[in-house]
Each structure stands twice: as structure tokens, then as C-alpha cells.
C-alpha positions as CSV (number, residue, x, y, z in Angstrom):
1,W,119.2,54.2,-165.5
2,V,116.1,56.5,-166.4
3,K,115.0,56.1,-163.1
4,Y,118.1,57.3,-161.6
5,A,118.2,60.3,-164.0
6,E,114.6,61.4,-163.2
7,Q,115.5,61.4,-159.2
8,F,118.7,62.7,-159.4
9,H,119.5,64.4,-162.9
10,V,116.3,66.0,-163.9
11,D,118.4,68.5,-166.6
12,L,119.3,65.3,-168.4
13,L,115.8,64.1,-169.7
14,D,115.4,66.0,-172.5
15,N,118.9,63.9,-173.7
16,L,117.7,60.3,-173.1
17,S,116.7,58.2,-176.5
18,T,112.7,57.7,-176.6
19,A,113.6,54.2,-178.0
20,K,112.2,51.1,-176.0
21,S,114.9,48.8,-174.6
22,P,115.1,45.4,-175.8
23,Q,113.3,43.9,-173.3
24,M,110.2,46.3,-174.0
25,M,110.4,45.9,-177.7
26,Q,110.5,42.2,-177.5
27,G,107.4,42.5,-175.4
28,V,105.5,44.7,-177.7
29,M,106.5,42.3,-180.6
30,I,105.5,39.5,-178.8
31,K,102.1,40.9,-177.9
32,T,101.4,42.2,-181.8
33,Y,102.9,40.7,-184.3
34,W,103.7,37.4,-182.9
35,A,100.2,37.1,-181.6
36,Q,98.9,37.8,-184.8
37,M,100.7,35.3,-186.5
38,M,99.6,32.6,-183.7
39,N,95.9,34.0,-184.1
40,L,96.1,34.8,-180.5
41,K,94.8,37.7,-178.2
42,P,97.4,39.6,-176.8
43,E,95.5,39.9,-173.4
44,D,95.7,36.3,-173.0
45,I,99.2,36.0,-173.5
46,Y,101.6,36.4,-169.9
47,S,104.9,37.7,-171.1
48,V,108.1,36.8,-168.6
49,T,111.1,38.2,-169.2
50,V,114.4,37.0,-167.3
51,M,116.9,40.2,-166.8
52,P,119.9,40.5,-164.9
53,C,119.6,44.0,-163.3
54,T,116.4,44.6,-161.1
55,A,115.9,47.7,-163.0
56,K,114.2,45.9,-165.7
57,K,111.2,45.2,-162.9
58,F,110.7,49.2,-162.9
59,E,111.1,49.5,-166.2
60,A,108.3,46.9,-167.2
61,D,106.0,48.5,-164.4
62,R,106.0,52.0,-166.0
63,E,103.3,53.6,-167.1
64,E,104.4,54.5,-170.6
65,M,105.3,50.4,-171.2
66,I,101.3,49.8,-171.5
67,S,100.2,49.8,-174.9
68,S,96.2,49.7,-175.5
69,G,95.6,48.7,-171.6
70,I,98.1,45.8,-172.2
71,K,101.1,45.5,-170.1
72,D,104.4,45.1,-172.6
73,I,105.6,42.6,-170.0
74,D,103.6,41.2,-167.4
75,A,106.5,40.1,-165.1
76,V,110.3,40.1,-164.7
77,L,112.3,37.7,-162.7
78,T,116.1,38.4,-162.2
79,T,118.5,35.8,-162.9
80,R,119.3,35.4,-159.3
81,E,115.4,34.6,-158.7
82,L,115.4,32.1,-161.3
83,A,118.5,30.5,-160.1
84,S,116.7,30.6,-156.4
85,L,113.6,28.7,-158.5
86,F,116.0,25.9,-159.7
87,R,117.5,25.6,-156.0
88,L,114.0,25.1,-154.6
89,Y,112.5,23.0,-157.5
90,H,116.1,20.8,-157.6
91,V,116.3,21.7,-161.1
92,D,119.6,20.1,-162.1
93,M,120.9,22.0,-164.8
94,D,123.7,19.6,-165.3
95,N,121.5,17.2,-166.5
96,I,118.9,18.8,-168.9
97,E,118.5,17.7,-172.2
98,P,119.7,20.5,-174.7
99,E,116.9,21.5,-177.0
100,A,117.5,23.8,-180.1
101,P,115.9,27.4,-179.6
102,D,112.8,28.0,-182.1
103,S,112.9,31.2,-183.9
104,P,109.2,32.5,-183.6
105,L,110.5,35.8,-185.2
106,G,112.8,34.8,-187.2
107,A,116.7,35.4,-187.1
108,R,118.3,35.8,-184.3
109,S,121.7,36.6,-183.2
110,S,124.5,35.7,-180.4
111,A,125.1,39.2,-179.7
112,G,122.0,39.1,-177.5
113,K,124.0,36.8,-174.8
114,L,126.1,40.0,-174.3
115,F,122.9,42.0,-173.3
116,G,123.3,40.4,-169.5
117,A,126.8,41.6,-168.9
118,T,128.0,45.4,-168.2
119,G,127.5,47.5,-171.0
120,G,126.8,44.5,-173.2
121,V,124.1,46.1,-174.8
122,M,126.6,48.8,-176.1
123,E,128.9,45.9,-176.9
124,A,126.2,44.4,-179.2
125,A,125.4,47.1,-181.1
């Protein structure tokens, strides 16, 4: 809603948090901490997120989301776009063998599932 505030409520901008969203923090971690752990150059990593809201595309393209000339997140697919790709390539989700998730950055929480729901970030906090 930052873009909305910038366009329609400029008077509120001083009240916005300067903290990056979980999506953008993940991008920074991937291209710094994880890249170093894996002995990779950040510029060789192409980071894609899947998000429910098209505003995340605008967020990832903001100038302040570039660190040392490298975008924190390179591309964002909406969940609808991902579903369209699954249909296009005939991916049958009901017949995919489940795999255990990896934990490249350590412990994780099931609270992350809430982020895709309206008000989810606040509920997970």
C-alpha cells in the first residue's frame, strides 16, 4: 500500500516503516548470506518469488530495493500467474510426489502460510 500512499496520501509517508517486507528481506538474505554460504556471486543468482498481490511486482522494482547494483528480487509471479503456468504445462498438482522442504537459512515457521491471506502479515507477527 506504499504506492497508494505515495499517490493519494503523501502526508502519511513520514509515518511508514522503513523496514523491508518479508519478500524483500528474503531477497537480501539470498543474495548476501546464502550466496556467501554457497560460495556464489550475488549477480549469478536469479531470485523469483510467488506472491498473491500484484503490488509485490512494483515493490520488487523499486529503486530502493537494489543493493550494490543488484536487485534484491529479480522477478515476482502472482499466485494466479503460477496457476496459469501449471495449467499451460499440464502440471497435475494432485499427482505430484511431496518432498520435504529444505531449510537453507535455518528454522522456519508455519506462520509464513498466513502471509498470502488478507491481513496475514499482521496476524503472523
